[in-house]
C-alpha positions as CSV (number, residue, x, y, z in Angstrom):
1,M,56.5,2.6,-6.4
2,I,55.1,3.1,-9.7
3,R,52.1,0.7,-10.4
4,F,51.2,-0.5,-14.2
5,F,47.6,-2.7,-14.1
6,A,46.9,-4.9,-16.7
7,P,43.8,-3.1,-19.4
8,A,41.3,-5.8,-18.2
9,L,41.9,-6.1,-14.4
10,F,41.8,-1.8,-14.7
11,A,38.8,-1.8,-16.1
12,S,37.6,-4.2,-12.9
13,L,39.0,-2.2,-10.3
14,L,36.9,0.8,-12.0
15,A,33.9,-1.0,-12.2
16,S,34.1,-2.0,-8.8
17,T,34.8,1.5,-7.9
18,A,31.6,3.3,-9.7
19,V,29.3,0.3,-7.6
20,A,30.7,1.6,-4.5
21,A,30.0,4.7,-5.5
22,D,26.1,4.3,-5.7
23,P,24.2,5.4,-3.2
24,P,22.8,2.9,-0.7
25,P,19.4,2.0,-1.3
26,T,16.4,3.6,0.2
27,P,12.2,2.4,0.4
28,A,11.1,4.4,-1.9
29,A,14.1,3.4,-4.2
30,A,12.6,0.0,-4.0
31,V,9.3,1.0,-5.1
32,A,10.8,2.5,-7.5
33,A,12.6,-0.1,-8.8
34,A,8.8,-2.4,-8.5
35,P,8.9,-4.8,-11.3
36,A,5.1,-4.5,-12.8
37,D,4.1,-8.2,-11.8
38,A,5.2,-6.8,-8.0
39,W,2.2,-5.0,-8.3
40,R,-1.9,-5.4,-7.6
41,A,-4.1,-3.4,-9.3
42,I,-7.4,-2.3,-6.5
43,A,-10.6,-3.0,-7.9
44,A,-13.1,-0.8,-9.0
45,E,-16.0,-1.5,-6.7
46,D,-13.0,-1.0,-3.7
47,L,-13.1,2.4,-4.2
48,L,-15.0,5.5,-3.1
49,V,-14.3,8.3,-4.7
50,M,-15.5,11.1,-2.3
51,T,-15.3,15.4,-3.8
52,I,-15.9,18.4,-1.3
53,E,-15.8,21.9,-1.0
54,G,-13.6,23.4,-3.7
55,D,-14.1,19.6,-5.8
56,K,-11.2,18.3,-4.2
57,R,-11.0,14.7,-4.2
58,V,-10.1,12.2,-1.9
59,V,-10.3,7.9,-3.3
60,I,-10.5,5.8,0.1
61,Q,-9.9,1.8,-0.8
62,L,-12.1,-0.2,0.6
63,A,-11.6,-3.5,2.9
64,P,-14.7,-5.9,2.6
65,A,-12.2,-8.6,3.6
66,F,-12.2,-7.3,7.0
67,A,-15.3,-5.5,7.6
68,P,-17.9,-6.6,5.7
69,R,-21.4,-5.8,6.8
70,H,-20.0,-2.3,7.8
71,V,-18.8,-1.5,3.7
72,G,-21.6,-3.1,2.2
73,N,-23.1,-0.5,4.0
74,I,-21.0,2.1,2.8
75,R,-21.4,0.5,-0.4
76,T,-25.6,0.4,-0.4
77,L,-25.2,4.7,1.0
78,A,-22.5,5.7,-2.4
79,R,-24.9,3.9,-4.6
80,A,-28.0,6.0,-3.1
81,H,-25.9,9.5,-3.1
82,W,-26.1,9.2,0.4
83,W,-23.6,12.0,1.5
84,D,-24.6,14.2,-1.6
85,G,-25.0,17.1,0.6
86,T,-23.7,16.2,3.8
87,S,-20.5,17.9,5.8
88,I,-17.1,17.0,7.1
89,N,-18.1,18.5,10.7
90,R,-15.3,17.6,13.1
91,V,-11.6,18.1,12.8
92,Q,-9.4,17.2,16.0
93,D,-5.9,18.5,16.2
94,N,-3.7,15.3,15.8
95,Y,-6.4,12.6,15.9
96,V,-9.4,12.6,13.3
97,T,-11.5,14.2,10.3
98,Q,-15.0,12.9,10.5
99,W,-17.8,13.8,8.0
100,G,-21.1,12.3,7.8
101,D,-24.8,14.0,8.4
102,A,-24.4,16.4,10.7
103,T,-28.4,16.2,12.1
104,E,-28.2,12.8,12.4
105,K,-31.7,12.3,11.5
106,K,-30.4,11.3,7.6
107,P,-33.2,8.2,6.6
108,M,-31.2,5.4,6.2
109,P,-31.3,3.8,2.1
110,P,-32.9,0.7,1.7
111,G,-30.8,-2.8,2.1
112,M,-28.6,-1.7,5.3
113,M,-27.0,-4.7,7.0
114,P,-27.3,-4.8,11.0
115,T,-23.5,-4.4,13.0
116,S,-21.6,-5.8,16.0
117,P,-18.8,-5.7,17.8
118,A,-18.4,-9.1,16.5
119,D,-17.5,-7.4,12.5
120,Y,-14.4,-5.4,14.1
121,V,-11.9,-8.6,14.0
122,R,-11.7,-11.2,10.8
123,S,-11.3,-14.9,11.6
124,L,-8.2,-16.6,10.6
125,A,-9.9,-19.7,11.4
126,N,-9.7,-22.4,8.3
127,V,-8.7,-19.9,6.6
128,R,-5.9,-20.1,3.7
129,L,-3.9,-17.0,3.3
130,A,-0.8,-16.0,2.3
131,I,1.0,-14.0,5.5
132,T,3.5,-11.6,4.9
133,P,4.9,-11.5,8.7
134,L,6.7,-8.4,10.3
135,S,9.2,-9.7,12.3
136,Y,9.8,-6.9,15.5
137,P,7.5,-6.4,18.3
138,D,4.3,-4.2,18.6
139,A,2.7,-2.8,21.5
140,Y,-0.7,-3.5,20.4
141,A,-1.0,-6.8,19.9
142,P,1.0,-10.6,20.1
143,A,1.9,-10.2,16.2
144,T,1.4,-7.9,13.0
145,G,1.9,-8.6,9.5
146,Y,0.5,-7.9,5.9
147,V,-2.2,-9.9,3.6
148,D,-4.3,-8.8,0.7
149,G,-2.0,-6.2,0.4
150,W,-3.3,-4.5,4.1
151,P,-1.7,-4.5,7.4
152,M,-2.9,-6.5,9.9
153,A,-2.7,-7.0,13.6
154,M,-2.6,-10.6,15.2
155,N,-4.0,-12.4,18.2
156,G,-4.2,-16.7,17.8
157,D,-6.7,-16.3,14.9
158,A,-8.5,-13.2,15.0
159,A,-7.2,-10.0,12.5
160,W,-8.1,-7.3,12.9
161,L,-6.7,-3.4,10.3
162,P,-4.8,-1.1,12.8
163,H,-5.9,2.7,13.5
164,C,-2.7,4.1,11.2
165,Y,-2.4,7.5,9.3
166,G,-4.5,7.7,7.3
167,Y,-7.0,5.0,7.6
168,V,-10.8,5.1,8.1
169,G,-13.0,4.3,11.0
170,V,-16.2,4.0,11.2
171,G,-18.2,6.5,14.4
172,R,-20.4,5.2,16.6
173,N,-22.1,5.7,20.1
174,L,-21.4,3.9,22.9
175,S,-20.8,0.2,22.6
176,P,-22.7,-2.6,21.6
177,D,-23.7,0.0,18.6
178,A,-21.0,-0.8,15.8
179,G,-21.8,2.0,13.7
180,T,-23.5,1.4,10.2
181,G,-21.0,3.6,8.1
182,A,-22.7,6.8,7.6
183,E,-20.2,8.1,9.7
184,L,-16.8,8.3,9.0
185,Y,-13.3,9.5,9.9
186,T,-9.7,9.1,9.0
187,V,-6.7,9.4,11.2
188,I,-5.1,12.2,10.3
189,G,-2.7,12.8,13.6
190,H,-0.2,9.8,15.2
191,A,-1.9,6.4,15.1
192,P,-4.2,6.1,17.8
193,R,-3.8,2.2,17.9
194,Q,-5.6,2.4,21.3
195,L,-8.5,1.7,19.1
196,D,-8.1,-1.6,17.5
197,R,-10.9,-3.5,17.8
198,N,-12.9,-0.9,19.5
199,I,-14.4,0.1,16.5
200,A,-14.3,-0.9,12.6
201,V,-12.0,0.4,10.3
202,V,-13.2,-0.3,6.7
203,G,-9.8,0.8,4.5
204,R,-7.1,3.8,3.9
205,V,-7.2,6.9,2.2
206,I,-4.9,6.6,-0.9
207,D,-5.2,10.1,-3.1
208,G,-6.3,13.5,-1.8
209,M,-5.3,12.9,2.5
210,A,-4.2,16.4,2.3
211,H,-7.3,17.9,1.6
212,L,-9.2,16.0,5.6
213,S,-5.4,16.4,6.9
214,S,-5.1,20.2,6.2
215,L,-8.6,21.3,6.9
216,P,-9.3,24.1,9.9
217,R,-9.5,22.5,13.2
218,G,-12.8,22.7,15.2
219,S,-12.7,24.9,17.9
220,G,-15.6,22.3,19.8
221,E,-15.6,20.0,22.3
222,L,-13.3,16.4,20.5
223,G,-12.7,19.2,17.4
224,F,-16.7,19.7,16.3
225,Y,-17.2,22.5,14.2
226,T,-19.1,24.7,15.9
227,A,-22.6,26.6,14.6
228,T,-20.1,30.0,14.0
229,E,-17.5,27.2,11.8
230,H,-17.6,26.4,8.5
231,P,-18.4,22.2,7.9
232,V,-16.7,21.2,4.9
233,P,-19.6,20.3,1.9
234,I,-19.5,17.0,0.4
235,L,-20.5,17.6,-3.2
236,S,-20.4,13.5,-3.4
237,V,-19.5,10.3,-2.7
238,R,-19.4,7.2,-5.1
239,L,-17.9,3.9,-5.7
240,A,-15.1,4.2,-8.6
241,S,-17.0,1.1,-10.1
242,D,-20.5,3.3,-11.1
243,L,-18.6,6.5,-12.4
244,A,-18.0,6.3,-16.6
245,P,-15.0,4.5,-17.4
246,A,-13.3,7.9,-18.2
247,D,-14.1,9.2,-14.8
248,Q,-12.7,6.3,-12.7
249,P,-9.3,6.3,-10.8
250,R,-6.4,3.5,-10.8
251,F,-4.6,2.3,-8.8
252,Q,-2.5,-0.3,-8.1
253,A,-1.2,-2.3,-4.4
254,M,2.2,-3.5,-4.1
255,D,2.4,-7.3,-3.6
256,V,3.3,-8.3,-0.4
257,A,4.1,-11.7,-0.9
258,S,7.0,-10.3,-3.6
259,P,10.4,-9.7,-3.3
260,S,10.8,-6.4,-4.0
261,F,8.3,-5.5,-0.1
262,A,10.0,-7.9,1.0
263,A,13.2,-4.9,0.6
264,Y,10.7,-2.5,0.6
265,L,10.4,-4.0,4.8
266,R,13.8,-4.2,5.0
267,L,14.4,-0.5,4.1
268,R,12.3,0.7,6.4
269,A,13.4,-1.2,9.1
270,N,16.6,-0.4,8.3
271,R,17.6,2.7,6.7
272,K,21.4,3.3,6.0
273,D,21.4,5.8,3.6
274,D,23.3,8.7,3.8
275,F,20.6,10.8,6.3
276,Y,20.4,8.4,8.5
277,D,23.8,7.9,11.3
278,L,21.9,5.0,13.0
279,P,19.3,2.3,11.4
280,A,16.6,2.0,13.9
281,G,16.9,-1.4,13.7
282,G,12.9,-2.2,13.5
283,V,9.9,-0.9,12.2
284,D,5.9,-1.1,13.4
285,I,2.9,-2.2,11.2
286,C,2.1,1.9,10.9
287,N,5.3,2.7,10.4
288,A,5.4,0.3,7.0
289,P,2.1,1.4,5.1
290,V,1.4,-1.0,2.1
291,P,2.5,1.1,-1.3
292,V,0.1,1.9,-3.7
293,R,0.2,4.2,-7.5
294,P,-1.5,5.9,-9.5
295,V,-2.1,3.8,-12.5
296,P,-2.6,6.5,-15.8
């Protein structure tokens, strides 16, 4: 039987067919579609710019709200140019890349603050924060979520930054030593969440991560470079706020309270695009990183 459609109805059918043919949304598409008001600028004083051998640049976003004393020390060290001439001296496969003074004898600059294991967590008591919860189980904390552009794990009134890929922690000796911030590392493998609340996490690498994750692995114990291997020289470490305006990197992080971030989280947990046959129906805090983008 031949059926005849009115022009308006035919146009409507074509439109519905076109919508149905659109590809299913992806997390990347949600990020790309986020409007300008879904992004927040990252302050220049919270950006640490490290230049290593070959003029390769790594940008680290610091988290002063979660580790104020350690971040204060890191800013003091950067302003004193303390890391210039030090090196990356440990690269352990599926674990960390670590840098600092290999001799452990370089004097600290004045103004360094004492630290302790109490600095590993942030108190949420009597603090009003807009927390975006992640409503999926976590193996290392009773609850997880996002606040001020950062992922966090929580236990009652205590919150801490998790050891996710690309996150930066402070090297230390045995407790109660908590490290000064002079010895730093970044996670280059599967998230070692067992370190949560045992070491201060002070930030995350937001640009140049490949320069740290692709380095030759050290053959010494724990991935330290031996005397016959090449520690990667650190040419300089500066706060972006101390650079000339034209040289300052600029980045934005997605507002974790925005509808765009909610859509992104939903899609991270429930992939239904063409590649995926079975949506996971969940996501952990390290597999739903807060999107960060450079600003031209």
